N, C-alpha and C positions, 0 to 999 in steps of 0.2 A: 390196415385200418383205413376205413373211408374218411376223407377229410371234410365232407359235407354231409350232415345228417339232420334230417327233419323228423321230429317226434310229434305225432298228431294224437291228441287224446285229452281227456278232462280230469282223469283221476290223478291228483298230485302225487300220491304215494307210489303208485305204479310207474309214473313217469320218473320220479327220483330213483326208483329201483332200476329202471332201464338205464338211466345215466350212470348208476353205480356199476352196472354190468359192463358198460363201455369203458369206464375208467379202470376197472380191474384188468383189462387187457394191456394196459399201459404200465410201463415201469417207472418212468419219471416225467412228471407233467406239473404244469401250473394251471390251476382252475380259476377261471375269471368269469363273472356273471354280469350280464347287462339287462336292464329293463328298457326295452325299446320304446316304451311309451313316455320315457323320460330322456333317453339318450338317442342321438342320431346314429344312423347306420355307418356314417363316415368314421366315427370313433371306433366302432367295432372293426371295420376293415383296417384301419391304421394299426390297431393293436394286433390283428392277424398277421399283418406284414411286417411286424416288428419282432425280432428274434431275441430271446433271452441270452444274455452273455454267458450263462453256464450251459447253454444248449438244451435247456428244458423245453419240451413241447408244450405249447399252450393249448388248453381246451377251453373254448369260449362258449358259454351258454347264454342264449338269448331268449328272454321271455317277452310276451306281448308284442309280437311283430305286426303292428297295425297295417303295414302295407301289404300283408297277406290276408287281411280280413276285410279291408274296405279301401276305396280309392282315397289316397292320401298323398301329400307331397313328401318325396324322399328322394335321395340321390340314386335313382334307378340305374343310371349309366355306370356309376362307380360300382354298384352292387353286382351288376351283370358281368362287368369286366373282371371282377374278382372271382365269381363262381365259375367262370369259364377258364380261369387259370389260377386255381386256389394255391396258397402257400402250404408248407407242411404242417402247419398248425391245424387244429380241428375246430370246426364251427358246428355247433348244435343249436338248431332253432326249434322252440317249443311253441306249438299252436293247438288251440282247442279243436278247431275245424277250418280247414282251408276254404276260402271263398273261391270256388271253381270258376266263377264268372270273370275273375281277374286274369289278365294276360300273364302277369308276372308269376302266378301260381303254377301255370302250366310249365313255365321255364324251370321253376323250383323243382317240380316233380321229375323233370328229365335229368337234372343234374345232381340232386340230392338223393341219398339213400333214405327211404321213408320207412319209419317204424310206426305202426298204428297200434295205439293202446286201446284195447276194447274195455268198454264199460262192464264192470262186474257188479252183480248184486252183492249186498253186504255178506250174505252167506257164502257165496262163491269166493269173495275176497278173502274171508277168513280161512276157508278150506285151502285156498292157494297159498296161504302163508303158514299153514300149519306144519309143513315139512314132514317130519317123522312123528309128529305129535298126534294124538287121537282126542276128538271132541265130538260127542254125538249131537244130533239135531236139536234136542231139547236143551242141552247145555249151550249150544250156539245161540239159540233164541233168547235164553236167559242172560247170556253174556251181552247181547245187543240191548236188551231191556236195561241193563245196568250202565253201559258206557255210551249209549246213544248212537247217532248215525254220521259221525264225522270220521272220515277215513283215517286221518292222521291220529285221532284218539284211539280208534280201534286198533290200528297197527302198534301204537305205543303200548296199550294195555295188554295186547296179545304177547308182545315181547316180554313184558314183565311176567306174564303167566308161564311162558316157555322157560324163562330162566329159573323160576321157582320150581317147575316140574321137570327139570333137566334130567333127572335120573329116572322117574317113573314114565314120563312122557304121555300121561293120560290126564287131561284137564277135566275137573269135575266142578259141580255147582259150588261146593264148599270152598274150592280154591279161588273161584271168582269173588265170592263173599269176602275172603280174606285178603285178597291181593289188589283187586281193581278199585279205582277211584270212580265214584258215581258221578256221571255227567249231569249237569244242571238240567238238560232237556228231559232226561229220564226221570229226574226228580219232579218235574212238572207234571209228567204222566202219572207219577205216584200221587202227586197232590190231587189231581183230577179223580183218580181212582178212590182216594180217601173221601173226597167231596161227594162223589157218586154213592159211596156206601154209607154216607152220613157218619163217618168215623171221625168225630171232632178231635178226639185225642191225637190221632195221627195227623190230621190237618195241622194242629198246633205244633206237633213235634217237627213237621216238615218246615213249617214257618220259622221256627226257632233255628233249624238247620241252615236255612238260607241267610238268616240275619247273623248268625254266629260265623258263617263263612264269608262274610263281607259282601253278599250278593245285594245289589241295590233293588229296592222295591220296584222302581221303574223297569228295571230289567226283567224282573219276575213277571210283572204285568204284561210286558210285550210278549214274552214266551207263552204265558197263559192265553192271552188273546189269540196268538198264532195257533195254539192247539185247539181252542174253542172253535176258531174259524175252520180249522181242518175237519173237526168232528162235524160241524154243520155242513160242510161241502160233501163229506162222505155220506151223510144222512140224505142229502138231496139227490146224490148220484148212486143211491143204494142198489139200484138195479144193475150196476156195472160191476165187473170184478175188481179185485184190489189192484191188479196190474193195469187195467183200463183206466181206473181212477188215477193211479200214480202217473201214467202217461199224460193224461188230461191236465192234471194239476202241476206237472213237472216236479213231483216229489217222489221219493223212493217208496217202494212198496211196503216195507216194514212199518213205518209210521201210519200208513193207511190202514194196515191190518189192526193196529192198536186203536186207532180212532174208530173203526167200525164197531169194536167191542164196547167202546164208551157211548156210541151214538144211541144205542137202544134205551139209555137211561134218561134222555132228554128229548123233548119235542123241538121242532124247528123254532117255534116261537120262544121257547125258553132260552135256547142258545143265542138267538138274536138279541134277546133282552139282556143276557149276560154281557155280550159284546157292547151294547149300548151303555149299560151301567159301568162297565170298565172304562169306557171313553170319558163318561162324566167324572168318574173317579180320578182318572189321569189328569183331566183339565183342573179339577179342584186342587189336586196336589201341586201341579205346576204353578197355579195361581196363589198358592199359600193359604187356601181356604180351609185346610184341615191337616191334622197330624198324619203323615203318610203311613207310619207303622200301624198306628191304631186303626185307621180307616181301612187299610188293606186287610188287616186281620179280621175286622168285622165283616168285610165284604166276602172273604172266602169262607168264614164260618156260616154265612147265611146263604151260600150258593146251593 
């Protein structure tokens, strides 16, 4: 087993899966985690050089190694001395992307085993975690519309579905309706969809759903503004593909696809007016000039 491991990637679920694979190869270990934005490297090295009295091997996982991202003050001499002669304990450093312009990163590349975690689309992420289960494309898209685009939530809800369908191993739309918890972001898209269709009954139903589940009005307004802004940007960039827009706006492709479908129902001017009126409502609520529940309900009913 390598004693120095660097994991480079941005997907937290896949990173944790890789760490689990590493730990599964060990029989007896103590797992210790450090956040290097809060702790100094000296503490990590001291921990690595200290052995457990019961001879357990330590696995020390370090997040946020700022010295691999930017020029910063840290005990480089002590760090280099350790990586050139590591103990029997295991050091795992997690970084989103190495800054290749730093001299220290080249030294790390030479001494650490590097594991690169590739970014996956939501669909590919689901497929890679299905194992022996089956889920067709339409069901995958429906699943994403229900749970949103947080990788941790996707993984958690998929695990629940797999446990529920452990005998049949075929996941269907009705299973998703029965088992998964709906994400607030997907509910916001449902709210916009109901508003577009002038379905006031559905708008009121979703409003009550938010209130009854303890979601704050300000939180709903922030998410609603974010989605309206995305719809506006997609409308402006309508000549580009979903993938090109997602790269340009640094968002994933699936929300762009949903926003494109909604964009045809509003003009650019209407979307900008909605954002402006939301900002006015936000200011009135924060200044105590109106009753937030009543004012927000009135606003969405008139959209």
